[in-house]
C-alpha positions as CSV (number, residue, x, y, z in Angstrom):
1,X,-12.5,11.6,1.2
2,X,-15.5,9.3,0.1
3,X,-15.6,6.9,-2.6
4,X,-18.0,4.2,-3.8
5,X,-17.1,0.6,-4.8
6,X,-18.8,-2.8,-5.0
7,X,-18.0,-6.2,-4.1
8,X,-17.7,-9.0,-7.0
9,X,-19.3,-12.3,-6.9
10,X,-16.0,-13.8,-5.2
11,X,-16.4,-11.3,-2.3
12,X,-13.5,-9.1,-3.5
13,X,-13.7,-5.5,-2.7
14,X,-12.0,-3.0,-5.1
15,X,-10.4,-0.1,-3.1
16,X,-10.2,3.0,-5.5
17,X,-6.6,4.1,-6.4
18,X,-7.3,7.6,-4.7
19,X,-7.8,5.9,-1.4
20,X,-5.0,3.5,-1.8
21,X,-2.6,6.4,-2.5
22,X,-4.2,8.3,0.6
23,X,-3.5,5.3,2.8
24,X,-0.2,4.4,1.2
25,X,-1.4,1.0,0.3
26,X,0.5,-0.9,-2.5
27,X,-0.2,-4.1,-4.3
28,X,0.6,-7.0,-2.1
29,X,0.2,-5.0,1.2
30,X,-1.5,-6.9,4.0
31,X,-4.6,-5.1,5.3
32,X,-6.3,-5.3,8.7
33,X,-10.1,-5.4,8.5
34,X,-12.4,-4.6,11.5
35,X,-16.0,-3.7,12.3
36,X,-16.5,-0.7,14.4
37,X,-20.0,0.6,15.1
38,X,-21.3,-1.2,12.3
39,X,-18.8,0.1,9.8
40,X,-16.1,-1.8,7.9
41,X,-12.6,-0.2,8.8
42,X,-9.6,-0.9,6.7
43,X,-5.9,-0.2,7.9
44,X,-2.5,-1.4,6.9
45,X,-0.9,-3.9,9.3
46,X,1.7,-1.3,10.3
47,X,-1.1,1.1,11.3
48,X,-2.8,-1.8,13.3
49,X,0.4,-2.7,15.1
50,X,1.0,1.1,15.9
51,X,-2.6,1.3,17.3
52,X,-2.1,-1.6,19.5
53,X,1.3,-0.3,20.7
54,X,-0.3,3.1,21.6
55,X,-3.1,1.4,23.6
56,X,-0.7,-0.7,25.4
57,X,1.7,2.2,26.2
58,X,-0.6,3.3,29.0
59,X,0.3,0.1,30.9
60,X,4.1,0.8,30.6
61,X,5.7,2.1,33.9
62,X,6.6,5.7,33.7
63,X,10.2,5.3,34.3
64,X,10.5,2.7,31.3
65,X,11.5,4.5,28.3
66,X,11.2,1.4,26.1
67,X,9.1,-1.7,25.9
68,X,10.9,-4.9,26.8
69,X,10.5,-6.2,23.3
70,X,12.1,-3.1,21.9
71,X,15.0,-3.4,24.4
72,X,15.6,-7.1,23.5
73,X,15.5,-6.2,19.8
74,X,18.0,-3.4,20.3
75,X,20.3,-5.8,22.5
76,X,20.1,-8.6,19.7
77,X,21.0,-6.0,16.9
78,X,24.0,-4.7,19.0
79,X,25.3,-8.2,19.8
80,X,24.9,-9.2,16.1
81,X,26.9,-6.1,15.1
82,X,29.5,-6.9,17.7
83,X,29.7,-10.6,16.5
84,X,30.1,-9.3,12.9
85,X,33.0,-7.0,13.9
86,X,34.8,-9.8,15.7
87,X,34.5,-12.0,12.6
88,X,35.8,-9.2,10.5
89,X,38.9,-8.7,12.6
90,X,39.8,-12.2,12.5
91,X,40.2,-12.3,8.7
């Protein structure tokens, strides 16, 4: 899909509604802007994070199913859930 837009005096760029819908961009969303081969590329922060994760996945050992950060987050959530269960049983 191709659209046209312009930049106002303040440097603001209006992203047409049809493109916002296609990309799932909602008011208030943070966007990541980058220049690739002389073109402005716009993506959501979530898309940018996923792109970085995919590029780093090549460096993960084959026998490691999850990233260390993912394992830490999972362990912290399990610990918090366990602590919450202990508190509930004391009441």
